[in-house]
N, C-alpha and C positions, 0 to 999 in steps of 0.2 A: 535846615530851617533854624532860625533863632528861637530861643525859648519863648519869647513873647508871642511868636506866631502860633503857639499851641494853646493860646488863651482865646476861647470863643464865647461870646455872650457873657463875659465876666467870669467864666469858669475855666479852670485849667484842665486840659486833656493831654498831659505829657506822657504818662505811663498807662499801660493797658488796664491797671486796676482803677484808673480814673474813669474809663469807659464802663468797666464792670460795675462799679458802685453806682453810676448814673443810670445805666440802661439794662442792667442784668440783676435784678433782685433775686429771681429764681431762673427765669429764662430771659433772653433778649426781648426788649419791649420796643417794637417798631412804633407804636403809638406815642410813647414818650420821646423817642428819637425824632419823630416828625414834629411834635409839639415844640421841642427845643429848636430844631432846625428852622422852623417857620418864624422864630423870633429873631433870627439872624438876617442881616442884609444879604442880597443875592450873591455878591462876590465872596463874602465871608462864609455863606452857606456852602458854596461850591468847594471852597478850601476845606471846610470842616468835614464835608462828606468824603472828600478825597483822603483826608488825613485819617478819618475813622476807618475807611476800608483798608488803608495801608496798615494801620495798627492791628486791626482785627485779623487780617490775613497773615500778618507776620507772627503774631503771638498765640493765636487760637486755631485749632483744627477740628473742634467738635461739631456735631450735627446742628446744634442750636445756633452756633456762630455762622455756619454756612447758610442756614435758612435766613438768619438776620441780614447777612450780606446780600442774598438774593432779593429779599424784600426791599432793601435800600436801593438796589439797582433798578428794581421795578418802579418804585416810587420816584426815583430820580428821573426816569424816562417819562413817566406819566404826569406826576404832579409838579415836581420841581422844574422840569423842563418847560412846561407850559408857562410857568411864571417867568422863566428866563426869556422865552420868546416874546412874551408880552412886553418885557422891559427893553429888549435889544433888537428885535426885528423892526424894520420900517413898516409902518402901516401903509397899505396900498392906497394911493391917492384916490379921492372920491371920483375923479373923472376917469379912472381906469378900472373901477370895481366891476362894471358891466362887462368890459372886455375880459377881465380875469375870470369872472364866473362863466362866461361863454366858453373860454378856453378849457376850463375844468369840465364843463358839461360835454364838450366835444371829446375830451379824453375819456370821460365816462362812457359815452356812446360808442367809441372805438374799442372799449374793453380794456383800456390801459388802467383805468381806475375801476376797481371791482367792488363797489359798494352802492347802496341805494342812495337816492337823492337826499333823503333826510340826513343820513350819516355824512354824506359829502357836504351838505350845508353846515352841519356841526363842525366838521373839520375846517372848512373855509372860515367860518366865523371865529373859532377858537385859535387856530394856528396862524392865521394871516391877518388878524386884527380888523376884520371888516365889521363895521358898526351897523349892520342890518340884522333884523330878526331872522331866525332860522327859517321861518315860514316864507319870508320874502325871498331869501336866497333860493329855497327849494322851488318856489314858483318860477323864478328866473331860470333855474336849471331846466325845468319842464318846458318852459317857453322856448328855450334854446334848443332843446331836443326836438320839439315840434318843427322848428325852422329847418333843422338839418336833414 
């Protein structure tokens, strides 16, 4: 990487001490890391997270660093990923929403999806960009279950 690629959000993160001074006053601070990461654009955020994990795993081996990296990995899957999906996944067209919900309800009934209707409705709404309320999706799942 060129040196300018190590500048994120106007701050330089070239050396391990740059990360340490920013996120490790006494222990690694996941809260500060998330606040800073959320100020970055999605593409820059992904590069920053990858760069951070590379620097930390290369130069640090202590318990606090390992915990910090595992927290980043968790947050990346949970919070950062959902924002990425919202930006990059195609939203299911309105004329296909009912068909999609019926398919998911059928998978739930067959035991392929092992969660309650409310949780499934949340997943459908959040991950697939369906612009219906959770209660509406849940009602459609139950109606589909009744038909099957």
